[in-house]
N, C-alpha and C positions, 0 to 999 in steps of 0.2 A: 502495500499500500503506502502509496507517494504521501510525502510528508510536508506538515503546513507548511507552507509558506515556499511562490514561485522561487523556478531554479533559472539558471542559464548557463547554456555550456557554449564554447567559445570553440571555433575548431578552425586551425589555424599551421602556419609552419612556412618560416622564412624560402622553404624551396618551393617551388611552382611546378605546374605537374605532375604533382602528389596525390590529385582528386578529394580536395579540399570542398567543392562546387559540391559535387557531385553526391558526395558524402553528406553535408548540408541539406541538398535537395530532398534524399532519398528515408533521411534520419528526421527530416523534420515532416516528410509522410508519413514517417511511420508513427509516430507520436503523436498527431493526426488524427489517426485512425484508432490509438491506442488512450487516448483521453479527451472524446468527444466533449464531453460539456468543459473544456479546460481552454485558457486563448495558450494557443502557442504559433509564438510571434518569432516574423526571420525580419531578421538586420543583417543585409546584405551591404557590407564595403565595399566588397572589390569592386574597384572602378570596371572590370568587365558586366559586372552585375545577371551574372549568368545565373544565379539562382533567383535572383526580384524575378526576373524576368520569364522563367518559368511556371516558379508558383504562385507570381499575383494574380494572375486569372483564377487562381483553385482555392486564393486565402479566401476569407471573409473582409468586410471593411476594419481596413486599422493593423493587419494582422501581418503583412508583409510591405517591410519599411526597404528601401534604396536611401542608404545615406556613405555614398563613395567616399575613401579615407586612402591617399594613394603613398607612394615612397615620402612626397613634399607632406606635411601636417595642415591639415586641415582644420585650421582653428571654429569654423560653423559645422560642419559635419561633426566634429569631435564635438562638442559641445551639448549639440541636441544626442546626439548618442548618448552620451552621459547618461543627458537628460531622461531622457527615454526607460534608458537600461533600469536607470533608476529606481524612476516611476514603478516600471512595471514588476519590481522586485519587490518592493511595498505590498505589493499584492499580496491574498490571501494562498494564491493556485496561479498555475501558468509554466511553460518553460518558454522558454525563449533560447534559440541560437541563432549564432551571432556567427558571417561567414566573414575570410579576411581574406584578400591578396597577397602575392607570396610581395617579397622584399623587405627591409631590412624595418623592425617594430616602431623605431620612434619612441614617438612617445603614447604610440597606438596600446604600447603594453599594460595602461591603466586601462583599458575598458575589462583586458582580460581577465583583468586581478578583480574587477566588480563578478565574475563568473566564479561556480563552482568546478565546473570542470574543465578543461582543456583540451580538446580531441584533437591529436597528430597523427594524421594518416601517413606512411610510410612504405617505399618497395623495403627489401631485404637489399638492394644492391648500396653499395659502396655510394653511389655518384650521389642515391637521397639520402644515406645515413648520416653522409658528414655531414651536410650542410642541418639536418633533423637535431645532430647533437650535438652542435651548436647554438639552433637554438631553444632547443631544452636547458643545457647548460645556463644561458640567459637567463633566461627564467626562474630555477632553479636560486642563478644570484640574488633577481631583485625579490623570491620570494623570502630565503634568509634576509636581505638586508630589511623586507618590508614585518617584518617576523608575523610571515601568513601562511596560515595550512596551504589556502586557496589560492590559484585554480589546482583542482586535483588534476596531475598530469595522464592522461592514459596516449598508449601508443595504438593507431589501429592501423597493426601489419596490413597494404595493397599488393596486387600482384603478387599472390603467393597459388603456390603450386595445388590443385583440389590434391592432388598427394601429400601433401608437406606435414610433415609432422610433425617437425623438431625443428625449433628455434632458436638453436643454441648461438649464430649471429647473431642474433637483434638480441638474446638475453643479454650476452654478452655484454654485447654495446650498449647496452640501459645499464650497469652494474654502476653506471661509472653516472648515474644520476639518478632523479627520482619519478621516478616511474610507472606504470606498470602498464601491465599485458591486456586489452581485449581483442576479442573472436579476430579472426582473420578473415578481410573481402579474398575474392581469389581472383579480380577482376572488377576495379570498378569503371575500366573502361569501356567494358561491356553494358554499361548500361547509358553511355555516353552519346546515343546516336540519337542526337536532340532532334526535333520537328514539330512544325506548327502544330501535331494530332497527339504530342506531351500527355502522358495515361496515370505519369503516379505510379507506383506500384503498381496498382492494377495492370501496369504496361512488361512490368517484368515479374507476373505471378510465377508463371509457369520454366523458370529459370533458377539452376542454384543460387545468383545473386539475393535475388528476392528472398531465401531463407539465410544467405549470411544478413543481410539488411535484418530481415526479425528478430535473428540470435543476437545482433551487435546491438538493437533499441529492447533487444529484453536485460541485455548486461546495463545498457545506459540507467533503464528504469531500474532496478536491483540496486545497482550501487550507486546515483550521481541524486535521483530523481526522490529515491528514499531518503538521502541521508544517510545511508549506510556508511561514502567515504569519511561521509564528516563526523564518524562517530569514532572509525578505524583511527585517525589522523589529528585527533582529538585528543 
């Protein structure tokens, strides 16, 4: 059962092409189906606006916002984003999903620190892992400076072979940081064939990807929405 109080999940990685927007879109879709009576707010801060473009037509009024924040500090959108997120989190329930673009965090890390969890998608290739680890280390250092237990860092393995049973490379790399592993996704790009007839979860229902998103969504509900990670790290 979800803990009382709204929650926020930040989807981020300074590395581009790791599946942040795709993960955001389908996780939002899953949560909206899972919690039909709660508000599930999408805040798309990626200048490309992919998440907003796909979900705005499928959203109730005000449940999808596009507030782009790029490498250059955007004071207007940052201020608006901060206010929207703080007001949302003051509610009794609901879940906000914040999508972000690639590149340096700059002052944008402050938004992430308003959130309960940080989802970090990455493949197990060192091309993705090196910048991903640098990103997580930066967040860890800021958490230590701020003496903050949140956001809880959750790494989502992507582009994992369906037959993959061992994650030694990834778990070994994550020993350097304070992060936990989420259930893997075999191929986020399998759901990237966006067109005008985007059908959300229904459009991928017969695929392996659908079941992986449901499993990941249940993980987020069990550990983040319920407040379980807050209890563990308190």
